[in-house]
C-alpha positions as CSV (number, residue, x, y, z in Angstrom):
1,M,7.2,70.9,-15.2
2,S,10.1,69.3,-17.2
3,T,9.6,65.8,-18.5
4,N,13.3,65.0,-18.7
5,T,14.4,62.3,-16.4
6,N,17.3,63.2,-14.2
7,I,19.4,60.1,-14.1
8,S,21.3,61.3,-11.1
9,M,18.1,60.8,-9.0
10,F,18.7,57.0,-9.2
11,P,21.3,55.1,-7.2
12,T,24.2,53.8,-9.4
13,A,23.2,50.2,-8.4
14,F,20.2,50.5,-10.8
15,I,22.3,51.6,-13.7
16,P,23.3,48.8,-16.1
17,D,27.0,48.4,-15.9
18,P,28.7,46.2,-18.6
19,A,31.5,45.4,-16.2
20,R,29.1,44.5,-13.4
21,I,27.2,42.1,-15.7
22,F,30.4,40.6,-17.0
23,Y,31.7,39.8,-13.6
24,S,28.3,38.5,-12.4
25,W,28.3,36.0,-15.3
26,R,31.9,35.0,-14.6
27,F,30.9,34.3,-11.0
28,L,28.0,32.1,-12.1
29,V,30.2,30.2,-14.5
30,V,32.8,29.5,-11.7
31,V,30.0,28.3,-9.4
32,L,28.8,25.9,-12.0
33,F,32.3,24.8,-12.8
34,L,32.9,23.9,-9.2
35,A,29.5,22.4,-8.6
36,L,29.5,20.0,-11.6
37,P,32.1,17.6,-10.3
38,I,30.2,17.5,-7.0
39,A,26.8,16.9,-8.6
40,G,28.1,14.5,-11.2
41,C,26.8,14.3,-14.7
42,S,23.7,12.1,-14.0
43,Q,22.6,9.2,-11.8
44,P,21.1,6.1,-13.3
45,K,18.2,4.3,-11.7
46,G,19.2,2.4,-8.6
47,V,18.2,-1.1,-7.4
48,I,15.0,-0.7,-5.5
49,F,15.5,-3.8,-3.3
50,E,19.1,-4.3,-2.4
51,P,19.8,-8.0,-1.5
52,L,20.9,-8.8,2.0
53,E,24.4,-10.1,2.5
54,T,22.9,-13.2,4.0
55,P,19.6,-14.1,2.4
56,L,16.6,-14.3,4.8
57,V,14.3,-17.3,4.1
58,W,11.7,-19.3,5.8
59,P,11.9,-22.1,6.8
60,S,15.6,-21.7,7.7
61,P,18.3,-23.9,6.0
62,P,18.9,-26.8,5.7
63,E,15.2,-27.0,4.9
64,V,14.1,-25.8,1.4
65,G,13.1,-22.1,1.6
66,R,9.5,-21.2,0.6
67,I,9.4,-17.5,1.6
68,E,12.3,-15.1,1.1
69,Y,12.8,-11.6,2.2
70,V,13.1,-9.1,-0.7
71,G,13.2,-5.6,0.8
72,S,11.1,-2.7,2.0
73,L,9.6,0.6,0.9
74,M,9.0,3.6,3.2
75,G,8.6,6.5,0.7
76,E,9.3,7.9,-2.7
77,E,13.1,8.0,-2.3
78,D,13.1,4.2,-2.1
79,L,12.1,4.0,-5.7
80,K,15.6,5.3,-6.6
81,P,14.5,6.9,-9.9
82,G,17.8,8.2,-11.1
83,K,18.6,11.9,-11.8
84,S,19.5,14.0,-14.7
85,M,22.6,16.2,-14.7
86,F,20.5,19.3,-14.2
87,K,18.5,17.9,-11.3
88,S,21.7,16.8,-9.6
89,L,23.1,20.2,-10.1
90,A,20.0,21.9,-8.7
91,E,20.1,19.7,-5.6
92,T,23.8,20.6,-5.1
93,L,23.1,24.3,-5.4
94,F,19.8,24.6,-3.6
95,G,19.4,21.4,-1.6
96,Q,17.1,18.5,-2.0
97,E,13.3,18.8,-1.9
98,S,11.7,17.0,1.1
99,T,10.6,13.5,0.1
100,K,7.3,11.9,0.9
101,A,7.0,8.9,3.1
102,M,4.3,6.7,4.7
103,L,2.8,7.5,8.1
104,T,0.6,4.5,8.9
105,P,0.2,2.2,5.9
106,F,-2.9,0.1,6.6
107,A,-3.7,-1.8,3.4
108,V,-2.0,-2.5,0.1
109,C,-2.9,-3.7,-3.4
110,S,-1.5,-3.6,-7.0
111,D,-2.8,-3.2,-10.5
112,G,-0.8,-6.0,-12.1
113,A,1.2,-3.5,-14.2
114,G,3.9,-2.4,-11.8
115,R,1.9,0.0,-9.6
116,V,1.4,-0.5,-5.8
117,F,-1.3,1.3,-3.9
118,V,-1.2,1.9,-0.2
119,C,-3.9,3.5,1.9
120,D,-2.4,5.5,4.7
121,S,-5.0,5.8,7.5
122,N,-3.6,8.7,9.5
123,A,-2.1,10.6,6.6
124,Q,-5.6,10.3,4.9
125,L,-4.3,9.6,1.4
126,V,-3.3,6.8,-1.0
127,H,0.4,6.4,-1.9
128,V,1.0,5.2,-5.5
129,F,4.4,3.6,-6.2
130,D,5.2,2.9,-9.8
131,L,8.0,0.3,-9.8
132,E,8.3,0.5,-13.6
133,S,8.6,4.3,-14.2
134,R,10.0,4.9,-10.6
135,S,7.4,7.6,-10.1
136,Y,5.4,8.4,-7.0
137,E,2.0,10.0,-6.5
138,Q,-0.5,10.8,-3.8
139,W,-4.2,10.3,-4.5
140,K,-7.0,12.0,-2.6
141,P,-10.6,12.7,-3.2
142,D,-11.5,15.9,-5.1
143,P,-11.7,18.6,-2.3
144,L,-14.9,19.9,-3.7
145,E,-16.6,16.5,-3.4
146,G,-15.2,15.2,-0.1
147,S,-12.1,13.9,1.6
148,F,-10.7,10.8,3.3
149,A,-11.6,10.4,7.0
150,Q,-10.1,7.0,7.7
151,P,-9.0,5.0,4.7
152,V,-8.4,1.4,5.8
153,G,-9.2,-0.9,2.8
154,I,-8.1,-0.9,-0.8
155,F,-8.6,-2.9,-3.9
156,F,-7.9,-2.5,-7.7
157,D,-10.9,-4.1,-9.3
158,S,-11.5,-5.9,-12.6
159,L,-13.1,-2.7,-14.1
160,G,-9.8,-0.8,-13.7
161,R,-10.9,1.2,-10.7
162,L,-9.3,1.7,-7.4
163,L,-11.7,1.2,-4.5
164,V,-10.9,2.7,-1.1
165,S,-13.0,1.9,1.9
166,D,-13.4,4.7,4.5
167,A,-14.2,3.3,7.9
168,A,-15.0,6.6,9.6
169,A,-17.1,8.0,6.7
170,G,-19.0,4.8,6.0
171,I,-18.4,4.9,2.3
172,I,-16.2,3.6,-0.5
173,H,-14.2,6.1,-2.6
174,V,-13.7,5.4,-6.3
175,F,-10.8,6.5,-8.5
176,S,-10.1,5.8,-12.2
177,S,-7.0,3.9,-13.2
178,V,-5.2,7.2,-13.7
179,G,-6.2,8.7,-10.4
180,E,-9.3,10.7,-11.4
181,Y,-11.7,10.9,-8.5
182,Q,-15.1,9.4,-9.5
183,G,-17.0,9.9,-6.3
184,T,-18.3,7.4,-3.7
185,I,-20.5,4.3,-3.6
186,G,-22.2,2.6,-0.7
187,D,-23.4,5.9,0.8
188,G,-25.9,5.2,3.6
189,Q,-25.5,1.5,3.2
190,L,-22.3,0.8,5.2
191,N,-21.5,1.2,8.9
192,K,-17.7,0.9,9.2
193,P,-16.3,-0.7,6.0
194,S,-12.8,-2.1,6.0
195,G,-11.5,-4.9,3.8
196,I,-12.9,-5.1,0.3
197,V,-12.7,-7.4,-2.7
198,M,-14.5,-7.8,-6.1
199,D,-15.7,-11.0,-7.7
200,P,-14.3,-10.6,-11.3
201,A,-16.9,-12.9,-12.7
202,T,-20.0,-11.1,-11.3
203,H,-18.5,-7.7,-10.5
204,R,-20.1,-7.9,-7.0
205,I,-18.2,-6.1,-4.3
206,F,-17.7,-7.8,-0.9
207,V,-17.1,-5.5,2.0
208,A,-16.2,-6.4,5.6
209,D,-18.6,-4.1,7.4
210,T,-16.8,-4.2,10.7
211,G,-19.3,-2.0,12.6
212,A,-22.3,-4.0,11.5
213,H,-20.6,-7.4,12.1
214,Q,-21.6,-8.4,8.6
215,I,-20.3,-8.8,5.0
216,A,-22.1,-6.3,2.7
217,V,-22.5,-7.4,-0.9
218,L,-22.8,-4.5,-3.4
219,S,-23.2,-4.2,-7.1
220,F,-20.3,-2.6,-9.0
221,D,-22.1,0.8,-8.8
222,G,-22.8,0.5,-5.1
223,E,-26.3,-0.9,-4.9
224,L,-26.7,-3.1,-1.7
225,L,-27.6,-6.6,-2.9
226,Q,-27.5,-8.5,0.4
227,R,-25.9,-8.8,3.8
228,I,-24.2,-11.9,5.2
229,G,-24.3,-12.9,8.8
230,K,-24.9,-11.1,12.1
231,R,-23.1,-10.7,15.4
232,G,-22.3,-13.9,17.1
233,T,-19.9,-16.8,17.4
234,S,-21.6,-19.6,15.4
235,L,-20.5,-20.4,11.9
236,G,-21.7,-17.7,9.5
237,E,-21.8,-15.1,12.3
238,F,-19.1,-12.4,13.0
239,N,-17.5,-10.4,15.7
240,F,-15.7,-7.4,14.0
241,P,-14.8,-8.9,10.6
242,T,-12.0,-6.8,9.1
243,N,-10.8,-8.3,5.8
244,V,-12.0,-10.4,2.9
245,A,-10.3,-12.4,0.1
246,M,-11.7,-14.6,-2.7
247,T,-10.3,-17.7,-4.4
248,D,-10.5,-18.3,-8.2
249,D,-13.6,-20.5,-7.8
250,G,-15.5,-17.7,-6.0
251,S,-15.1,-19.0,-2.4
252,L,-15.1,-16.1,0.1
253,Y,-12.7,-16.0,3.1
254,V,-13.3,-13.6,6.0
255,S,-11.0,-12.5,8.7
256,D,-13.4,-12.7,11.7
257,S,-11.0,-10.8,14.0
258,L,-12.5,-10.9,17.4
259,N,-13.8,-14.5,16.9
260,F,-10.1,-15.3,16.4
261,R,-10.7,-17.2,13.1
262,V,-11.0,-17.1,9.4
263,Q,-14.4,-18.1,8.1
264,V,-14.9,-19.8,4.7
265,F,-17.9,-19.5,2.5
266,D,-18.6,-21.5,-0.7
267,P,-19.4,-19.7,-4.0
268,D,-23.1,-19.6,-3.0
269,L,-22.0,-17.8,0.2
270,N,-22.9,-20.7,2.5
271,P,-20.6,-20.9,5.5
272,I,-18.7,-24.2,5.4
273,R,-15.8,-24.1,7.9
274,Q,-13.5,-22.0,10.0
275,I,-9.7,-21.9,10.1
276,G,-8.0,-21.3,13.5
277,E,-9.3,-20.3,16.9
278,K,-8.0,-18.3,19.9
279,G,-4.6,-19.3,21.1
280,D,-1.0,-18.2,21.4
281,V,0.8,-20.8,19.3
282,P,1.2,-21.2,15.6
283,G,-2.0,-22.3,13.9
284,F,-4.1,-20.2,16.4
285,F,-4.9,-16.5,16.4
286,S,-4.8,-13.5,18.7
287,H,-5.9,-10.8,16.2
288,P,-6.2,-11.9,12.6
289,K,-6.4,-9.1,10.1
290,G,-5.1,-9.1,6.5
291,I,-5.6,-12.2,4.3
292,A,-4.5,-13.1,0.8
293,F,-3.8,-16.1,-1.5
294,D,-0.7,-17.0,-3.5
295,Q,-0.8,-18.6,-6.9
296,D,-1.0,-22.1,-5.5
297,G,-4.0,-21.4,-3.3
298,H,-2.3,-21.1,0.1
299,L,-4.0,-18.8,2.6
300,Y,-1.8,-16.1,4.2
301,V,-3.1,-14.5,7.5
302,I,-1.6,-11.6,9.3
303,D,-1.8,-11.7,13.1
304,S,-1.2,-8.1,14.2
305,H,-0.7,-9.2,17.9
306,F,1.7,-12.0,17.1
307,E,3.5,-9.8,14.6
308,S,3.6,-12.6,12.1
309,V,2.2,-14.1,8.9
310,Q,0.8,-17.6,9.1
311,I,0.3,-19.7,5.9
312,F,-2.4,-22.4,5.7
313,D,-3.7,-24.8,3.0
314,T,-7.4,-24.2,2.1
315,Q,-8.5,-26.9,4.6
316,G,-6.9,-25.0,7.4
317,S,-3.7,-27.0,8.1
318,L,-0.8,-24.8,9.1
319,L,2.1,-24.9,6.6
320,L,4.5,-22.2,7.7
321,S,4.8,-19.1,9.9
322,F,7.2,-16.2,9.5
323,G,8.0,-12.9,11.2
324,Q,8.4,-11.6,14.7
325,E,8.2,-8.4,16.7
326,G,10.9,-5.9,15.8
327,H,12.1,-3.3,13.3
328,G,14.5,-5.2,11.2
329,P,14.0,-7.2,8.0
330,G,11.3,-9.8,8.5
331,Q,10.2,-8.2,11.7
332,F,6.9,-6.4,12.3
333,W,5.2,-3.8,14.5
334,L,1.4,-4.1,14.3
335,P,1.2,-5.3,10.6
336,T,-2.3,-5.0,9.2
337,G,-2.7,-5.6,5.4
338,I,-1.3,-8.1,2.9
339,H,-1.4,-8.4,-0.8
340,I,0.2,-11.0,-3.1
341,D,0.7,-9.9,-6.7
342,R,1.0,-12.0,-9.9
343,N,4.8,-12.1,-9.6
344,N,4.5,-13.9,-6.2
345,L,5.6,-10.8,-4.3
346,I,4.1,-10.6,-0.9
347,W,3.4,-7.0,0.2
348,V,2.8,-6.5,3.9
349,A,1.7,-3.2,5.4
350,D,3.9,-3.0,8.5
351,S,1.9,-0.1,10.0
352,Y,3.8,1.1,13.0
353,N,7.2,0.6,11.3
354,Q,5.8,3.0,8.6
355,R,6.8,0.8,5.7
356,L,5.9,-2.0,3.3
357,Q,7.9,-5.1,3.7
358,V,8.2,-7.3,0.6
359,F,8.7,-11.0,0.5
360,R,8.6,-13.6,-2.3
361,Y,6.8,-16.9,-2.4
362,L,9.0,-19.6,-3.9
363,P,6.8,-22.4,-5.6
364,E,8.2,-25.9,-5.7
365,D,8.9,-25.6,-9.5
366,Q,11.2,-22.6,-8.8
367,Q,13.3,-24.3,-6.2
């Protein structure tokens, strides 16, 4: 048999043709030339929170505003990261990649360095928004070690870890500051964990164990140290506690949701008073959930049924209430979580509106 290749056996389309190559490149150059003006050279970073034409503040003028609306985040595109010329061109030619957004944001925290973490209960992941670098990530457990079932509580602790409570799995997932999955703590110790906070002085972790109607106190590595309370209505007893917060002096505040109140414990964990009771006017509660403190020690309480945030002094006197049902700025649809960062930004997980709403506390010295 002859080993010579008969070139006529192949279609001419497979034969390199200098003219064909030349015109192909000319076509590509023309496409690029036409696309560049459309794509533009590059796009700088945008403004994440565009100011409203008419500022939204509480209380309304002529009173001095103490809370102002800043903006909202729904997904990665809201970070407005800017684009290089090549990325803009690629999007012009091939279309934009689908962007990632929140499904049911349930709780929120920050690391004090520009990152905001949101646990998304139904999406079963943590959204990570970096406001400095304008980058976005999603964190999940290592698939070989487990997965999220129902993440509902989140806290960035003083050891540089992100703690995520998983109500359905009865555990707390632990991530490093860069998103490396470090396993779980509280295994076999928790019933239905939700809100979570760490005492920076002792590194004790306080967990609202909703299913057990108690507050579980864990060591930093998950050893159960003690339990606080039992089911009931007396001071120091709970009926589905959902969230916890701690003041600088170590006092513990608990959102005792179906007792329609916030309970206060001193640094020795003795119950000392309650704030609020069942009612349908400001200063009372229907379903208190997320709680947080601003830099001046004011207590913020989300009421998911009233679609509002109420602000109290530490003794329980109502100072201000803001928000109402709806979908616009300053309006909520079943809000659940709240976090106040060191820059006085108030982050509210507006769950059924699938967004974070952002407000700012205005101290008297900044008026």
